[in-house]
N, CA, C and O of each residue as an XYZ file, in Angstrom:
324
protein
N       6.378    -19.765    -32.715
C       5.574    -18.670    -32.210
C       4.103    -19.078    -32.268
O       3.715    -19.944    -33.053
N       3.299    -18.445    -31.430
C       1.885    -18.779    -31.326
C       1.060    -18.248    -32.488
O       1.580    -17.639    -33.423
N      -0.200    -18.490    -32.403
C      -1.171    -18.092    -33.415
C      -1.361    -16.572    -33.434
O      -1.315    -15.919    -32.392
N      -1.573    -16.026    -34.623
C      -1.900    -14.612    -34.780
C      -3.415    -14.463    -34.865
O      -4.075    -15.193    -35.606
N      -3.958    -13.528    -34.115
C      -5.383    -13.207    -34.174
C      -5.499    -11.806    -34.766
O      -4.896    -10.857    -34.264
N      -6.276    -11.689    -35.835
C      -6.434    -10.390    -36.505
C      -7.816     -9.828    -36.202
O      -8.824    -10.525    -36.314
N      -7.844     -8.558    -35.818
C      -9.094     -7.824    -35.624
C      -9.124     -6.682    -36.623
O      -8.080     -6.224    -37.089
N     -10.316     -6.229    -36.947
C     -10.450     -5.052    -37.804
C     -11.210     -4.019    -36.997
O     -12.345     -4.241    -36.575
N     -10.556     -2.879    -36.790
C     -11.085     -1.833    -35.919
C     -11.216     -0.538    -36.714
O     -10.494     -0.311    -37.685
N     -12.150      0.303    -36.284
C     -12.307      1.626    -36.886
C     -11.894      2.662    -35.846
O     -12.272      2.568    -34.678
N     -11.116      3.648    -36.279
C     -10.708      4.724    -35.383
C     -11.906      5.635    -35.158
O     -12.444      6.208    -36.105
N     -12.319      5.767    -33.916
C     -13.461      6.604    -33.568
C     -13.058      8.055    -33.330
O     -13.794      8.976    -33.682
N     -11.880      8.252    -32.727
C     -11.454      9.618    -32.407
C      -9.962      9.659    -32.117
O      -9.353      8.647    -31.771
N      -9.387     10.843    -32.266
C      -8.014     11.126    -31.843
C      -8.075     12.425    -31.051
O      -8.512     13.455    -31.564
N      -7.632     12.368    -29.795
C      -7.706     13.523    -28.902
C      -6.300     13.986    -28.539
O      -5.462     13.184    -28.127
N      -6.048     15.276    -28.693
C      -4.754     15.872    -28.361
C      -4.803     16.372    -26.915
O      -5.735     17.074    -26.521
N      -3.791     16.003    -26.136
C      -3.702     16.444    -24.739
C      -2.280     16.841    -24.412
O      -1.330     16.402    -25.059
N      -2.147     17.675    -23.402
C      -0.827     18.053    -22.912
C      -0.129     16.816    -22.370
O      -0.718     16.053    -21.604
N       1.112     16.617    -22.762
C       1.882     15.470    -22.276
C       2.116     15.616    -20.775
O       2.273     16.729    -20.274
N       2.140     14.510    -20.068
C       2.306     14.559    -18.610
C       3.748     14.794    -18.209
O       4.027     15.085    -17.046
N       4.670     14.671    -19.153
C       6.061     15.022    -18.863
C       6.703     15.551    -20.133
O       6.184     15.340    -21.229
N       7.807     16.222    -19.993
C       8.496     16.777    -21.153
C       8.353     18.282    -21.214
O       7.965     18.922    -20.236
N       8.667     18.839    -22.362
C       8.635     20.294    -22.551
C       7.203     20.805    -22.572
O       6.258     20.044    -22.781
N       7.061     22.089    -22.355
C       5.737     22.729    -22.292
C       4.960     22.549    -23.593
O       3.729     22.529    -23.578
N       5.659     22.418    -24.712
C       4.983     22.279    -26.001
C       4.713     20.826    -26.390
O       4.225     20.569    -27.491
N       5.019     19.876    -25.512
C       4.820     18.460    -25.809
C       3.365     18.046    -25.589
O       2.726     18.430    -24.610
N       2.867     17.250    -26.535
C       1.504     16.743    -26.463
C       1.513     15.241    -26.709
O       2.476     14.703    -27.256
N       0.457     14.573    -26.311
C       0.258     13.197    -26.730
C      -1.116     13.112    -27.369
O      -1.974     13.969    -27.156
N      -1.306     12.070    -28.150
C      -2.529     11.895    -28.924
C      -3.122     10.541    -28.566
O      -2.467      9.510    -28.715
N      -4.362     10.547    -28.095
C      -5.027      9.321    -27.695
C      -6.040      8.937    -28.767
O      -6.977      9.681    -29.054
N      -5.831      7.759    -29.351
C      -6.722      7.253    -30.391
C      -7.611      6.169    -29.792
O      -7.136      5.284    -29.081
N      -8.901      6.249    -30.088
C      -9.855      5.252    -29.612
C     -10.430      4.502    -30.808
O     -10.803      5.099    -31.818
N     -10.491      3.182    -30.668
C     -10.943      2.301    -31.733
C     -12.067      1.406    -31.228
O     -12.127      1.072    -30.044
N     -12.963      1.020    -32.145
C     -13.968      0.011    -31.830
C     -14.005     -0.990    -32.975
O     -13.556     -0.699    -34.084
N     -14.545     -2.170    -32.695
C     -14.639     -3.212    -33.718
C     -15.549     -2.740    -34.852
O     -16.558     -2.077    -34.613
N     -15.183     -3.088    -36.088
C     -16.032     -2.740    -37.225
C     -17.335     -3.529    -37.134
O     -17.368     -4.624    -36.573
N     -18.396     -2.971    -37.685
C     -19.688     -3.658    -37.643
C     -20.324     -3.809    -39.017
O     -21.070     -4.761    -39.247
N     -20.047     -2.894    -39.928
C     -20.702     -2.940    -41.243
C     -19.911     -2.095    -42.226
O     -18.842     -1.577    -41.904
N     -20.450     -1.965    -43.424
C     -19.817     -1.118    -44.427
C     -19.233     -1.894    -45.589
O     -19.011     -1.337    -46.664
N     -18.982     -3.186    -45.378
C     -18.472     -4.035    -46.454
C     -18.701     -5.496    -46.056
O     -18.961     -5.798    -44.891
N     -18.600     -6.392    -47.031
C     -18.724     -7.822    -46.726
C     -17.636     -8.252    -45.741
O     -17.889     -9.038    -44.828
N     -16.415     -7.725    -45.938
C     -15.326     -8.076    -45.028
C     -15.627     -7.596    -43.609
O     -15.418     -8.343    -42.653
N     -16.116     -6.362    -43.454
C     -16.437     -5.852    -42.123
C     -17.512     -6.700    -41.454
O     -17.426     -6.975    -40.257
N     -18.516     -7.115    -42.208
C     -19.568     -7.951    -41.636
C     -19.029     -9.314    -41.221
O     -19.497     -9.898    -40.244
N     -18.042     -9.825    -41.964
C     -17.394    -11.088    -41.597
C     -16.609    -10.929    -40.298
O     -16.671    -11.799    -39.429
N     -15.869     -9.825    -40.158
C     -15.155     -9.560    -38.912
C     -16.138     -9.377    -37.761
O     -15.896     -9.868    -36.658
N     -17.248     -8.673    -38.006
C     -18.254     -8.449    -36.968
C     -18.841     -9.773    -36.487
O     -19.120     -9.925    -35.298
N     -19.033    -10.736    -37.398
C     -19.574    -12.037    -37.018
C     -18.633    -12.774    -36.061
O     -19.082    -13.545    -35.213
N     -17.318    -12.531    -36.202
C     -16.335    -13.205    -35.344
C     -16.009    -12.395    -34.089
O     -15.681    -12.975    -33.053
N     -16.093    -11.078    -34.163
C     -15.758    -10.192    -33.045
C     -16.812     -9.096    -32.970
O     -16.594     -7.996    -33.477
N     -17.956     -9.381    -32.341
C     -19.036     -8.407    -32.371
C     -18.797     -7.134    -31.569
O     -19.485     -6.137    -31.789
N     -17.853     -7.142    -30.660
C     -17.574     -5.917    -29.924
C     -16.127     -5.912    -29.464
O     -15.473     -6.952    -29.389
N     -15.650     -4.727    -29.162
C     -14.292     -4.585    -28.665
C     -13.859     -3.144    -28.768
O     -14.403     -2.376    -29.561
N     -12.878     -2.778    -27.964
C     -12.354     -1.419    -28.024
C     -10.877     -1.434    -27.666
O     -10.401     -2.290    -26.920
N     -10.174     -0.464    -28.219
C      -8.741     -0.286    -27.957
C      -8.512      1.209    -27.796
O      -9.099      2.022    -28.509
N      -7.658      1.554    -26.856
C      -7.259      2.951    -26.664
C      -5.732      2.979    -26.666
O      -5.094      2.269    -25.889
N      -5.148      3.799    -27.540
C      -3.698      3.916    -27.659
C      -3.285      5.374    -27.531
O      -4.002      6.272    -27.972
N      -2.139      5.600    -26.932
C      -1.572      6.947    -26.878
C      -0.270      6.958    -27.652
O       0.502      6.001    -27.601
N      -0.031      8.042    -28.365
C       1.181      8.195    -29.148
C       1.664      9.634    -29.033
O       0.908     10.520    -28.634
N       2.906      9.860    -29.377
C       3.459     11.217    -29.341
C       3.375     11.908    -30.692
O       3.764     13.069    -30.811
N       2.875     11.219    -31.711
C       2.769     11.790    -33.048
C       1.304     11.917    -33.442
O       0.503     11.020    -33.177
N       0.962     13.019    -34.066
C      -0.429     13.304    -34.409
C      -0.918     12.534    -35.629
O      -2.124     12.343    -35.786
N      -0.021     12.091    -36.488
C      -0.443     11.571    -37.788
C      -0.510     10.052    -37.899
O      -0.546      9.526    -39.012
N      -0.529      9.338    -36.787
C      -0.602      7.879    -36.863
C      -1.974      7.364    -37.263
O      -2.067      6.428    -38.058
N      -3.031      7.943    -36.738
C      -4.378      7.418    -36.951
C      -5.331      8.530    -37.359
O      -5.157      9.692    -36.992
N      -6.355      8.137    -38.137
C      -7.337      9.079    -38.647
C      -8.742      8.597    -38.301
O      -9.093      7.466    -38.637
N      -9.554      9.418    -37.640
C     -10.927      9.010    -37.344
C     -11.685      8.622    -38.617
O     -11.570      9.270    -39.657
N     -12.463      7.540    -38.497
C     -13.250      7.047    -39.622
C     -12.546      6.031    -40.494
O     -13.178      5.423    -41.357
N     -11.250      5.828    -40.293
C     -10.471      4.883    -41.084
C     -10.419      3.542    -40.362
O     -10.259      3.492    -39.142
N     -10.556      2.443    -41.132
C     -10.442      1.082    -40.589
C      -8.976      0.667    -40.538
O      -8.190      1.017    -41.419
N      -8.615     -0.089    -39.490
C      -7.255     -0.593    -39.315
C      -7.300     -2.067    -38.938
O      -8.184     -2.496    -38.197
N      -6.348     -2.838    -39.447
C      -6.156     -4.204    -38.978
C      -5.274     -4.157    -37.738
O      -4.310     -3.393    -37.686
N      -5.596     -4.959    -36.756
C      -4.795     -5.070    -35.544
C      -4.458     -6.550    -35.362
O      -5.355     -7.377    -35.199
N      -3.174     -6.882    -35.389
C      -2.725     -8.258    -35.211
C      -2.228     -8.474    -33.796
O      -1.398     -7.716    -33.295
N      -2.745     -9.517    -33.153
C      -2.305     -9.887    -31.822
C      -1.445    -11.139    -31.952
O      -1.895    -12.180    -32.431
N      -0.189    -11.007    -31.511
C       0.765    -12.097    -31.558
C       1.417    -12.164    -30.186
O       1.856    -11.141    -29.661
N       1.486    -13.350    -29.600
C       2.113    -13.497    -28.303
C       3.558    -13.022    -28.350
O       4.290    -13.340    -29.287
N       3.968    -12.261    -27.340
C       5.345    -11.768    -27.279
C       6.321    -12.890    -26.949
O       7.496    -12.827    -27.312
N       5.837    -13.906    -26.265
C       6.673    -15.073    -25.961
C       5.764    -16.282    -25.827
O       4.548    -16.151    -25.692
N       6.363    -17.447    -25.867
C       5.600    -18.690    -25.757
C       5.579    -19.221    -24.334
O       5.193    -20.371    -24.126
N       5.979    -18.427    -23.346
C       6.033    -18.887    -21.952
C       4.669    -19.158    -21.398
O       4.540    -19.552    -20.239
């Protein structure tokens, strides 16, 4: 398998929206992340390697991500093709 690249991101927001399909009571939650910039020696080290970046994810569960919390994100190739 290929190399793993690790990023450290901070959750900026989680927005609840009506799901585009499913029951009337179904919602999805969109979490937005940006690269960490400061707050610890580790964050400054990550910032030196990845000064900017953003990720947007949607999920059907409200409790996956919390605004203001840092998360590690690992990128691993799905295949070696």
